NUMARDREN-187333 format. One record per residue (C-alpha): z negated, x negated, y negated; residue in three letters. Coordinates in steps of 0.001 Angstrom, whole numbers, padded with zeros to 6 digits, always signed. Example, Ala and Ser with C-alpha at 12.3 -4.5 7.8 and 13.67 -1.06 7.14 Angstrom:
# NUMARDREN-187333
-007800-012300+004500ala;-007140-013670+001060ser;
***
This chain:
# NUMARDREN-187333
+076826+086922-011266met;+076316+083947-008453asn;+073680+082216-009025asn;+072552+078796-006678ser;+070707+075825-007223phe;+074198+073891-006542asp;+075597+075873-009781asp;+071879+073477-011866leu;+073313+070785-013767pro;+071800+067378-012036lys;+069850+065390-014156pro;+071651+061886-015034ile;+069818+058696-012960his;+068870+056180-015656asp;+068637+052180-013634pro;+066760+051444-016187gln;+063718+053924-015354ala;+063781+052345-011930asp;+062802+048800-013156val;+060140+050237-015653thr;+058856+051795-012717ala;+058953+049086-010342gln;+057807+046664-012745val;+054050+048719-013619ala;+054459+049544-009596ser;+054008+044889-008843ser;+051838+045009-012017glu;+049556+047375-011200ser;+049714+046163-007242ala;+048515+042204-009025arg;+045636+044602-011162ala;+044005+045301-007953gly;+044562+041997-005968ala;+043040+040710-009005ser;+040210+042873-008688ala;+040145+042008-005482ala;+040403+038485-005617gly;+037249+038625-008809tyr;+034808+040503-006241glu;+033672+037112-003332pro;+034205+034787-006716leu;+031409+037468-008385leu;+029745+037072-004885ala;+029651+034234-005081gln;+028191+033737-007991phe;+024970+036410-008085ala;+024079+034460-004690arg;+023702+030968-005751glu;+022325+032801-009082tyr;+019352+034380-006759leu;+019029+030665-004965leu;+018816+028651-008694asp;+016377+031247-009146lys;+013810+031637-005527arg;+014422+027182-006089asn;+012800+026905-009219glu;+009944+029097-008407arg;+009249+027302-005534arg;+009444+023599-007002trp;+007171+025723-009764lys;+004433+026242-006382leu;+005110+023271-005693phe;+003930+021129-007827phe;+001070+023432-008661arg;+000218+022626-005300leu;+000402+019421-005762ile;-002039+018843-009734trp;-004618+021369-006916leu;-004469+019302-004897thr;-005133+016420-007213leu;-008200+018518-009058ile;-009782+018743-005578ala;-009504+015665-004817val;-011440+014226-008069met;-014145+017211-008310ala;-014781+015866-003565trp;-013775+011841-005012ser;-017170+012165-007840leu;-019100+014996-005954phe;-019187+011945-003000ser;-019656+008860-005374gln;-023413+011012-007059arg;-024064+011666-003133his;-023796+008534-001622his;-025213+006458-005096met;-027817+009341-005833gln;-031196+007032-005670asn;-029959+003489-006522pro;-033234+002188-007540asn;-035140+003172-003743ala;-034711-000017-001226pro;-031683+000230+000853his;-029090-002748+002444thr;-026382-003407-000677ala;-022584-002933+001843leu;-019762-004498+000255val;-016793-004493+001483glu;-014066-007816+002640val;-011248-005697+003852arg;-007010-006366+004201gly;-005341-009597+002198glu;-007781-011593+000099ile;-005813-012091-002973ala;-004905-011181-006266ala;-004655-007085-007367asp;-005522-006317-003460thr;-009240-004593-002405glu;-010203-008240-001186ala;-009264-009323-005141ser;-012136-012160-006071ala;-012280-010006-009679glu;-013514-007716-007765leu;-016119-008322-005296leu;-017460-010609-007775leu;-018125-007341-009729ser;-019643-005397-006457ala;-021468-008779-005460leu;-023237-008937-009177lys;-023854-005434-009428ser;-025675-005428-005960ala;-027694-008392-006592phe;-028027-007521-010250glu;-029856-003999-008776asp;-033997-003814-007831ser;-033929-001479-004907gly;-031257-003793-002645ser;-032876-005639-000125gln;-030159-007594+001278ala;-026563-007423+000710ile;-024122-006619+002809val;-020764-007982+003562leu;-018711-006111+005635arg;-015417-008161+006653ile;-012144-007465+008500asn;-009272-009263+006539ser;-007081-011640+008059pro;-007642-014026+005391gly;-005475-015226+002388gly;-005569-016944-001247ser;-008177-020486-000427pro;-008044-019744-004380val;-009749-016047-004638gln;-012081-016616-001357ala;-013470-019932-002802gly;-014029-018255-006005ile;-016081-015482-003622val;-017708-018265-002034tyr;-019282-020191-004829asp;-020150-017021-006876glu;-022197-015621-003244ile;-023887-019292-003485lys;-025103-018391-007783arg;-025994-014821-007101leu;-028246-016299-003996lys;-030084-019044-005713leu;-030409-016831-008912lys;-031389-013755-006868his;-033766-014661-004035gly;-031596-011963-001560lys;-030130-012638+001911lys;-026424-012109+002414val;-025241-011231+005390tyr;-022065-011080+007051ala;-020670-008112+009574val;-017704-008930+011835val;-015879-005927+012473glu;-012094-006777+013870glu;-011204-009425+012087met;-012653-012764+010216cys;-009967-015702+009757ala;-009212-017544+007570ser;-010453-017129+003666gly;-012179-014510+005295ala;-014098-016966+007171tyr;-014120-018922+003864tyr;-016377-016481+002080ile;-018434-015588+005548ala;-019449-019292+005619ala;-021662-017397+002520ala;-023785-015932+004312ala;-026854-016666+005640asp;-026251-014576+009265glu;-022791-014464+010277ile;-022816-010688+012636tyr;-019939-010175+015673val;-018646-008043+018450asp;-018041-009473+021261lys;-014533-008476+020419ala;-014005-009457+016884ser;-011469-012234+015730val;-013742-015374+013978val;-012611-018315+013154gly;-008731-019927+011684ser;-010154-022564+010154ile;-007130-024191+008890gly;-004796-023998+006085val;-000758-023531+005694leu;+002192-023111+003818met;+005514-021430+004665asp;+009103-020396+004155gly;+012593-020988+005708phe;+015552-023542+005201gly;+018934-021674+004773phe;+020614-025392+004410thr;+022824-024948+007580glu;+023419-021955+007837leu;+025108-022272+003436met;+027066-024946+005429gly;+028878-022903+008079lys;+029353-020259+005645leu;+031420-022735+002778gly;+028595-021274+000923val;+027323-024293-002165glu;+024043-024832-004154arg;+024169-025428-007252arg;+020097-026075-008493leu;+019922-027303-011950leu;+016232-028604-012295thr;+014471-031140-015717ala;+012109-033184-013628gly;+013125-034492-010366ala;+010811-032793-008458asn;+010807-029023-009540lys;+013385-028023-007174gly;+010616-028886-004587met;+010476-027097-001235leu;+013811-025151-002139asp;+014830-024095+000973pro;+018328-024012-000066phe;+018127-027128-000092thr;+017912-029645+002202pro;+013775-031574+002258val;+013468-034330+000915ser;+011013-036550+003374pro;+008763-037995-000158lys;+008573-034961-001089gln;+007045-033014+002673gln;+004493-035674+002309ala;+003186-034818-000619phe;+002793-031360-000195ala;+001068-031641+003537gln;-001229-033684+001451ala;-001661-031137-001107met;-002159-028935+002587leu;-004612-031460+004095asp;-006469-031995+000920gln;-007254-027937+000640ile;-008111-027998+004546his;-010697-030430+004361gln;-012580-028337+001147gln;-012534-025466+003882phe;-013998-027886+006261ile;-016842-029273+004241ala;-017304-024942+002823val;-018461-024146+006484val;-020665-027215+007596arg;-022487-026488+004522glu;-022865-022941+005215gly;-023396-023014+008629arg;-025450-025832+008913gly;-026497-027625+011915lys;-026108-024437+014001arg;-021600-025486+014118leu;-021007-027325+017056lys;-017927-029142+016276glu;-015240-029883+019073thr;-012071-030762+018072pro;-010730-027599+018194glu;-012935-026210+015570ile;-011198-026905+012385phe;-007399-027335+014481ser;-007266-023332+012786gly;-007308-021790+016086leu;-009160-018442+016906phe;-011875-016470+019010trp;-013065-013866+020085asn;-017141-013302+018839gly;-018467-014326+022139glu;-017370-017380+021962gln;-017852-017372+018463ala;-020805-017419+019068ile;-021112-019882+021636thr;-020004-023050+019049leu;-022023-021494+016012gly;-018982-020005+014095leu;-022110-016818+014767ala;-025010-016125+015161asp;-025625-012635+016970his;-023636-009789+017763tyr;-024662-006596+015577gly;-022864-003679+013470asn;-024202-002411+009657leu;-026297-000315+010773asp;-028122-002780+013319phe;-027982-004981+010224val;-029566-002649+007544ala;-032059-000868+010541arg;-033045-004013+012016glu;-032839-007094+010074val;-032728-006182+006662val;-034855-003347+007472lys;-033801-001076+004928ala;-031694+001859+006611glu;-029570+003141+003465glu;-027314+001585+002902val;-025053+002292-000298ile;-021490+000729-000713asp;-020640-001912-004262tyr;-017815-001729-003243thr;-015680-000584-006242pro;-012812+001318-005620arg;-009608+001955-007173asp;-009911+005615-009419asn;-008150+008511-007662val;-005385+008958-010167ala;-004273+004933-009004glu;-004848+005153-005619arg;-002962+008407-005328leu;-000425+007274-007466ala;+000302+004367-005424lys;+000460+006673-002091arg;+002869+009303-003304phe;+004147+007084-006636gly;+006795+005323-004008ala;+007801+008264-001821ala;+007822+010569-004809met;+011267+010192-005500gly;+012480+010144-001895glu;+010279+013458-001268gly;+011800+015461-004315ala;+015677+015004-002873ile;+014698+016182+000651lys;+013386+019126-000830ala;+016566+019806-003348val;+018060+019543-000425arg;+016515+021430+002167asn;+015989+024279-000809leu;+019679+024131-001856ala;+022007+022786+001329pro;+025173+020985+000093ile;+028462+023796+000458arg;
***
């Protein structure tokens, strides 16, 4: 018997099996592709998760540093104040700073300056009070309150007041300085500006060109006086000018009272002009050259200087400096730590 493979029965071809195999192969390929596609997503998710954790740690460190800085500043402030005021009853020169704009809610407001002046005059160790001035002026009301209080305290306590001008003593600042017994300047200090102003803008012509209509309703004929969007009324302008002239005369009277015969009046002295320290001495607006140390040492004869100027507490000062900028700084920090993708 002759056997061969050719004699074996042939397998029956099943088309359905081929289709099933192709489907299984396709599904396996898709599964492999899906798994391969998920890998980059998982890697990106892991990176972003780690980045978030890193940013969280950085923010924690940032705020810890902020708190440590605040604590250090507060400790330093308390230590420096104690060191500075360690013996206020010993003979000393009392210093009160007049810095910046003279207005309510500023460091040179009447409220703060009056508090400092009262403390300085009432201290038994203070031999005299020095106003160290570096101010362009400000509110005539605030300046007038301080001037009147200095005159009252001088009469009550019998102590001298000296004004020491640094860079500038103009307008309302000079109003205050006029209450001093003597005014000391540097030869390049700016002194004067004895005048009053009221400023603003007028937009009536611009509104006409743009076709903008101003609608202003008032109860009272002068309630909208000096409105920048309404044409100037000659009557209202004259009224405002008369008010300014009256305040100017009050200013002039204060300077004349404070300076007395030392003042060498000229047509320009009360015109709002200002002069350097050398010219101010010549005109009688100031008395001598000198700074704080010179006045304390040579005039008051009490070389130790104690500062009575009220300061913002540390928290308020830091809040003012960092509060407005904190939001912007946080946004910038977030952008730097977590770049936008």
